Each structure stands twice: as C-alpha cells, then as structure tokens.
N, C-alpha and C positions, 0 to 999 in steps of 0.2 A: 745463399739467401737470394730468392727471386725478388724482382722489383716490379714496378708498374710504370705506365706512361700516362700522359694527360689524355690521349684518345681512349685508353682503356678505362680511365676514371670516368670519362663522359659516357662511355658505353655502359659501365656499371650503373651510373645514375639513371640512364634510360631503362635498364633492365629492372631497377628497383623502384619503379613507379614515378620517377620524375618525368614530367612532360617536357617537350622541347621548349615550350615557353618558360617553364620553371628553370630549365638549364640556362637559357639565354639570360633570364632575369637574375639568376643566382651565379652566373658565370664568373663575375669578378670575385664573388665570395668563394666559389669553388677553387679558383686559381690562387687566391690568397691563402686559403687553407692548405692547398697542395704545396705551395711554396714554403709554408710554415712547417708542415709535417714531414716533408720528404727532402732528401738531398740527392743530387745527381750521382748515379753510380759511376758514370764516366766510361769512356771507351777503354782506357788503360786498365781498368779493373775488370774488364770483360762484361760490363753492364750493358753494352750496346744501346746506350741512350736511356736505359731504365733508371728510375729513381727508387731509392729504398727509404724506409722509415728512419727518421732520426732516432738515435738511442732513447732519448727522452720519451718520444711517442711510442716506441716499441714497448718500453716498460709500462707506460700508461695502458697500452692495449693488454699487456699481460695482467696488470692489476684489475682491469675491467673484466677480463675473462674469469679471474679468480673470484671477483665479487659476484658475478653471475652464477658461478658454481656454488658459492656459499649461500646465495639466496635460494637456489634450487634445493640444496641440502636442507636449508632451514624450513622450506615449505614441506618437504618430505617428512622431516622430523616432527613438525607440528601435526600433520595428519596421523602419523604413527602414534604420537602421544595421545591424541584424541581417541584413537581406536583402543589404546591401552586403558584409558580411563573408562571407556564404555564397557570393555570386557571386565574390568575389575568391579564396576558397579553391578553388572549382571551377576558376577560371581558372588558378590556380597548379598544381593537380594535373594538369590536362589539358595544360599547356604543356610539361611535362618529357617530351621524347621523346629516345631515345638517338640520338646523332649518330655516324654511321659514316663514317670516312674510308678510302677504298680506297687500296692502295699505288700504283695508277696516278695518283691525284690528288696524292699526295705527290711522286711523280717529276715530274709536270707542274709543280708549284710550284717544285721545286728547279731544274728546267731553265729556268724563266722568270727566275730570279735571275741578273743579270749577274755574271760572275766577273771577277777582276782581269785575267786573261789576255785576256778578250774585250774589255775596256775599252781595252787597249793597242793593239790591232790596228787 
C-alpha cells in the first residue's frame, strides 16, 4: 500500500483548484484532517516517512466509491427504464389497427360450421 506526505497533500490541493490563500487559510483544517485520517507508515515499515489511511477511513473511502457506483448505475437504470416505457408506448399506439371483417368472410365461417342436419346424413 502506498502512502502520502503532507507536501504531497498540499500539492494535490493546489492542483485541484485551491489557491495559495485558501491553503494558508485552511492550513490548520487540512493538517487536522490529515492527522485524523492518516497514520505514519514509519521507517521500520518501509514507509519512508509516508502516511497511510487509517483502516476506518479506508473503509469509508471504499463505501463512498461503492455509493458513487450505485448512483451511476441508478442513473443508467432510470434512463433505460424511460427508454423502455417510450418504446412500449410507441408499440402500443402503432399496434392498434382497425380490423375489418367482410360479409363474405362471415358467410364462409358460417358455412364451415357443421349443422345438425349435416351430421345425421
């Protein structure tokens, strides 16, 4: 597992739109959050002064990513369901066609039904 350092955190903040004045103003907050979320890796662990996320915050990060994936899947499902409803409405409206039965067709049906007299003979 790789870690991070405070200078890397500050560099990340600058790269993500925090101005220098924001960083100075929020410096104490950033350091408090850093101290709360990270634990020193230590030289003995091969961390070379790097800090790693505490287990609690690692699992919070995993849960957050799962939540984001679920939200994305939900949005996709919503759009697919809307498309399915539109397609079904289109299919319903185009499937209704008037059915016309001509008198000759009715006569042919009636003539094809065996009568009781025909059955006796």
